[in-house]
LUMPAVO-238736 format. One line per field, with one value per residue (C-alpha): residue in three letters; x, y, z. Coordinates in pm, 1 decimal, padded with zeros to 6 digits. Layout:
BEGIN
type [ALA/...]
x [X/...]
y [Y/...]
z [Z/...]
//
This chain:
BEGIN
type [MET/PRO/ARG/PHE/ALA/ALA/ASN/LEU/SER/MET/MET/TYR/GLN/GLU/HIS/ALA/PHE/LEU/ASP/ARG/PHE/ALA/ALA/ALA/ALA/LYS/ASP/GLY/PHE/GLU/GLY/VAL/GLU/PHE/LEU/PHE/PRO/TYR/ASP/PHE/ASP/LYS/ALA/GLU/ILE/ARG/ALA/ARG/LEU/ASP/ASP/ALA/GLY/LEU/ARG/GLN/ALA/LEU/PHE/ASN/ALA/PRO/PRO/GLY/ASP/TRP/ALA/ALA/GLY/GLU/ARG/GLY/ILE/ALA/SER/LEU/PRO/GLY/ARG/GLU/GLU/GLU/PHE/ARG/ARG/GLY/ILE/ALA/THR/ALA/LEU/GLU/TYR/ALA/GLN/VAL/LEU/GLY/ASN/THR/ARG/VAL/HIS/VAL/MET/ALA/GLY/LEU/LEU/PRO/ALA/ASP/ALA/ASP/ARG/ALA/ARG/HIS/HIS/ALA/THR/TYR/VAL/SER/ASN/VAL/ALA/HIS/ALA/ALA/ARG/GLU/ALA/ALA/GLY/ALA/GLY/ILE/THR/ILE/VAL/LEU/GLU/PRO/ILE/ASN/THR/ARG/ASP/MET/PRO/GLY/PHE/PHE/LEU/THR/HIS/GLN/ALA/GLN/ALA/HIS/ALA/VAL/CYS/LYS/GLU/VAL/GLY/ALA/PRO/ASN/VAL/LYS/VAL/GLN/PHE/ASP/LEU/TYR/HIS/ALA/GLN/ILE/MET/GLU/GLY/ASP/LEU/SER/VAL/LYS/LEU/LYS/GLN/TYR/VAL/GLY/ALA/GLY/GLY/VAL/GLY/HIS/VAL/GLN/VAL/ALA/GLY/VAL/PRO/ASP/ARG/HIS/GLU/PRO/ASP/GLU/GLY/GLU/LEU/ASN/TYR/PRO/HIS/LEU/PHE/ALA/LEU/MET/ASP/ALA/LEU/GLY/TYR/ASP/GLY/TRP/VAL/GLY/CYS/GLU/TYR/ARG/PRO/ARG/ALA/GLY/THR/SER/GLU/GLY/LEU/GLY/TRP/LEU/LYS/ARG/TRP/ARG/GLU/SER/GLN/ARG]
x [-01520.5/-01207.1/-01264.0/-01023.4/-00877.5/-00703.6/-00360.0/-00371.7/00003.5/00067.8/-00262.0/-00446.3/-00135.3/-00309.3/-00492.9/-00389.2/-00390.1/-00718.2/-00889.5/-00788.1/-01063.2/-01341.3/-01154.9/-01123.9/-01491.4/-01588.5/-01403.3/-01596.4/-01352.2/-01510.1/-01192.2/-00857.5/-00516.2/-00203.7/00139.0/00096.4/-00178.9/00024.5/00066.2/-00311.7/-00567.3/-00750.1/-01091.0/-01021.6/-00928.9/-01234.9/-01451.9/-01309.4/-01377.4/-01735.4/-01804.8/-01686.3/-01853.9/-01520.1/-01369.9/-01014.0/-00839.4/-00483.6/-00201.1/00149.0/00271.2/00530.2/00848.5/01118.1/01271.8/01122.7/01276.4/01621.0/01568.9/01445.4/01190.2/01061.5/01222.6/01062.4/01382.3/01623.2/01771.6/01772.2/01460.5/01206.7/01060.8/01019.9/00851.8/00606.8/00517.1/00460.3/00228.6/00026.7/-00008.5/-00104.0/-00374.3/-00516.3/-00551.7/-00691.9/-00963.4/-01078.9/-01037.9/-01192.8/-00936.6/-00863.3/-00519.7/-00198.4/00123.4/00442.6/00754.7/01054.5/01334.5/01668.5/01970.1/02330.8/02550.0/02737.7/02426.5/02390.0/02080.5/01990.2/01981.3/01764.1/01533.3/01487.6/01410.0/01162.9/00973.9/00957.2/00831.4/00571.6/00447.8/00410.0/00221.0/-00010.1/-00090.1/-00166.9/-00376.5/-00578.4/-00801.4/-00899.9/-00979.3/-00688.3/-00459.3/-00089.9/00036.1/00395.4/00504.0/00801.3/00949.1/01175.5/01542.6/01549.9/01320.9/01438.2/01791.1/01864.5/01504.9/01482.0/01174.3/01190.2/01011.2/00668.2/00798.3/01008.3/00707.7/00483.0/00754.3/00764.9/00386.0/00413.1/00690.6/00492.3/00193.9/-00074.3/-00392.9/-00394.8/-00057.7/-00079.3/00111.2/00056.6/00093.1/00209.3/00206.1/00443.3/00715.0/00656.6/00686.8/01018.8/01163.2/01024.3/00737.9/00512.3/00227.9/-00064.1/00092.2/00176.9/-00174.8/-00315.1/-00066.1/-00107.8/-00455.2/-00598.8/-00435.0/-00573.8/-00236.6/-00290.9/-00436.4/-00404.5/-00315.0/-00156.2/-00108.9/00088.5/00223.7/00566.8/00834.5/00746.8/00490.1/00225.4/-00136.4/-00194.6/-00267.4/00082.9/00398.9/00459.6/00145.5/-00196.0/-00402.0/-00746.5/-00629.9/-00492.5/-00808.0/-01023.1/-00797.8/-00831.8/-01207.8/-01194.4/-00982.1/-01234.8/-01014.1/-01248.4/-00998.9/-00899.0/-00680.2/-00474.6/-00386.1/-00034.7/00090.9/00216.7/-00025.3/00137.6/-00045.5/-00361.6/-00501.3/-00861.3/-00755.6/-00561.1/-00851.2/-00960.0/-00823.7/-01066.3/-01362.4/-01285.2/-01256.0/-01585.5/-01763.2/-01623.1/-01783.5/-02139.1]
y [-00539.0/-00412.0/-00128.6/00148.5/00387.5/00707.1/00752.1/01110.6/01132.1/01092.2/01190.1/01523.7/01723.1/02009.4/02054.4/02104.9/01772.5/01817.5/01927.0/01610.0/01406.8/01602.2/01593.9/01214.7/01173.4/01400.2/01165.9/00865.8/00712.1/00541.9/00511.1/00678.8/00590.6/00795.7/00763.0/00933.4/01124.1/01245.8/01610.2/01651.7/01617.3/01284.5/01448.0/01684.1/01397.4/01202.6/01504.9/01524.8/01155.8/01189.6/01506.4/01335.6/01001.7/00821.0/00528.5/00520.6/00215.6/00234.5/00446.4/00375.6/00354.8/00620.4/00549.1/00710.6/01031.6/01042.1/01380.7/01244.1/00947.8/00679.5/00442.5/00251.4/00122.5/-00219.3/-00407.5/-00172.9/-00305.0/-00049.8/00129.9/-00103.8/00145.0/00407.3/00145.4/00055.9/00420.1/00457.6/00158.4/00300.4/00629.5/00455.5/00253.3/00566.7/00721.7/00404.7/00375.4/00728.4/00709.3/00363.1/00177.4/-00187.1/-00192.5/-00031.2/-00072.0/-00121.0/-00025.1/-00250.0/00004.1/00039.3/-00176.5/-00056.7/-00253.6/-00426.8/-00511.9/-00837.9/-00947.2/-01224.3/-00971.9/-00734.0/-01019.8/-01120.3/-00759.0/-00732.0/-01047.6/-00943.5/-00594.5/-00719.5/-00969.0/-00685.9/-00473.9/-00765.5/-00822.4/-00455.9/-00431.6/-00748.6/-00604.5/-00318.9/-00549.8/-00412.2/-00604.9/-00520.5/-00536.3/-00578.0/-00446.0/-00562.3/-00257.9/-00258.9/-00175.7/00059.0/00309.2/00231.8/00083.8/-00113.6/-00177.1/-00485.1/-00645.7/-00689.7/-01005.8/-01158.6/-01491.4/-01314.9/-01119.7/-01424.2/-01617.4/-01341.8/-01361.0/-01735.7/-01693.8/-01435.9/-01668.2/-01407.4/-01413.1/-01032.8/-01005.3/-01008.3/-00885.7/-00560.1/-00673.9/-00372.5/-00487.3/-00208.8/-00313.7/-00683.7/-00647.2/-00466.5/-00721.3/-01050.2/-01038.7/-01340.6/-01147.5/-01361.3/-01669.5/-01485.9/-01344.1/-01695.2/-01828.5/-01565.0/-01417.4/-01763.3/-01860.5/-01554.3/-01400.1/-01065.2/-00784.4/-00490.8/-00432.8/-00131.0/-00050.1/00177.5/00164.4/00007.0/00133.5/00500.9/00475.6/00669.7/00566.3/00190.0/00218.5/00215.3/00009.4/-00353.3/-00461.0/-00556.8/-00420.2/-00510.5/-00872.4/-00838.5/-00666.5/-00942.4/-01205.0/-01045.2/-01058.4/-01423.0/-01504.7/-01341.4/-01057.3/-00815.2/-00571.7/-00227.7/-00157.6/00151.5/00373.1/00464.2/00633.9/00973.5/01119.1/01212.2/01546.8/01639.9/01367.8/01391.3/01415.6/01091.0/00878.2/00753.0/00411.5/00388.5/00503.4/00246.7/-00033.1/00054.3/00072.9/-00267.8/-00417.8/-00301.4]
z [-01024.0/-00845.0/-00597.0/-00690.3/-00434.8/-00542.9/-00390.0/-00268.1/-00215.0/-00588.6/-00750.3/-00740.0/-00660.7/-00840.2/-00509.4/-00147.8/00036.0/00221.9/-00100.4/-00282.5/-00115.3/-00286.2/-00617.5/-00601.9/-00518.2/-00807.0/-01042.3/-00911.9/-00667.1/-00367.1/-00162.6/-00103.2/00030.6/00097.4/00251.9/00588.2/00772.1/01066.7/00962.9/00988.9/01262.9/01261.8/01291.1/01001.5/00770.0/00880.0/00806.2/00453.6/00401.2/00523.2/00326.2/00007.5/00079.0/00064.8/00252.1/00375.8/00230.7/00361.5/00495.7/00624.2/00980.3/01071.7/00870.7/01082.6/00949.0/00598.9/00516.4/00599.0/00365.3/00602.6/00452.8/00752.0/01070.7/01121.4/01032.2/01211.9/01538.9/01816.8/01694.3/01854.0/02100.8/01830.9/01613.3/01889.8/01945.9/01573.7/01562.0/01849.3/01662.5/01338.0/01510.3/01672.7/01327.5/01171.8/01433.4/01352.4/00974.7/00948.3/00738.5/00816.2/00650.1/00777.5/00579.6/00781.5/00584.3/00640.6/00596.7/00421.8/00502.1/00482.1/00246.1/00529.5/00733.7/00924.2/00736.7/00982.2/01267.2/01066.3/00972.5/01335.9/01428.4/01142.6/01235.3/01600.0/01516.3/01268.6/01528.8/01779.6/01526.5/01449.5/01816.7/01873.1/01556.2/01609.2/01878.7/01649.8/01358.3/01155.5/00922.5/00892.1/00533.2/00415.8/00077.0/-00128.6/-00305.2/-00608.9/-00566.3/-00865.2/-00692.7/-00340.1/-00333.7/-00019.8/00081.9/00304.0/00145.5/-00232.2/-00352.2/-00310.4/-00183.4/00079.9/00208.0/00221.6/00406.0/00670.7/00705.3/00758.0/01012.4/01210.1/01197.4/01263.8/01054.0/01034.4/00856.7/00477.2/00174.6/-00009.1/-00371.1/-00571.5/-00932.6/-01038.1/-00794.0/-00859.1/-01236.3/-01203.0/-00960.8/-01085.1/-01338.3/-01398.0/-01235.9/-01351.5/-01197.8/-00876.2/-00844.4/-00880.9/-00628.2/-00358.5/-00400.1/-00429.9/-00100.0/00076.5/00145.5/-00026.8/00182.6/-00056.7/-00423.0/-00589.1/-00957.6/-01188.5/-01540.1/-01591.0/-01634.9/-01574.7/-01293.0/-01482.2/-01545.5/-01576.8/-01948.6/-02095.0/-02086.1/-02007.6/-01824.2/-01960.5/-01676.5/-01814.4/-01807.8/-01454.3/-01326.2/-01476.9/-01320.9/-00976.2/-01021.0/-01124.9/-00820.4/-00590.8/-00470.9/-00293.3/-00140.8/-00259.2/-00560.9/-00484.5/-00780.2/-00670.1/-00983.7/-01100.1/-01355.8/-01684.1/-01680.8/-01491.5/-01267.5/-01386.7/-01751.3/-01716.2/-01589.5/-01929.6/-01838.3/-01545.9/-01753.0/-02021.8/-01765.6/-01599.4/-01933.5/-02029.3/-01717.2/-01790.3]
//
């Protein structure tokens, strides 16, 4: 059965961030993920994980100036040293928090960008991140993001992300398959899961309802089918619940209860 991780950046916003760990555990989650840990002390986050009996599944490397609208710097020429410092910081946190997946955001491209130059920068930076992460047993994951939510994002399609992984050529670089983004950009998710999970190229999965990014129990996608398919394909990684609850987080978890009951 898929291992579900609550995304504490979107879920449990009824609570202060450090209180969300206990709330997720109370609802039966075994793992958590979130965007960034860097506003908090590593030891304090680890204490919250341990107190709640949770495992850290994933977080993102520093993305540049998030408040100013940056969404990653891995593909931005001239930001290489900042990127390397960010990777070092992310790995320090990961070694304390215990997660084996760190997401590296590609970044936004201006309309007149030299895409080949950005691509070369991206591949070089991802290769550096992979080398640094390998010694710690950490996998770098790359996530295609839809252009409706994030116009101008460098990485948008599954095939593009897997091609970058192949070009980098490191065994600890994989794709973060967010079914919400993939449905918006390209669809055909059952076929793509078979293609990429079966080949071992998927390092993390995320879910949300389409089109509104609420609980995975409404809209275009048949999640019980997709969860069963992941099981059949042998996917044993985390499934991050990166959605915005329609109302209260705990009140909206009927989908998870129904899935678990169906597996007994």
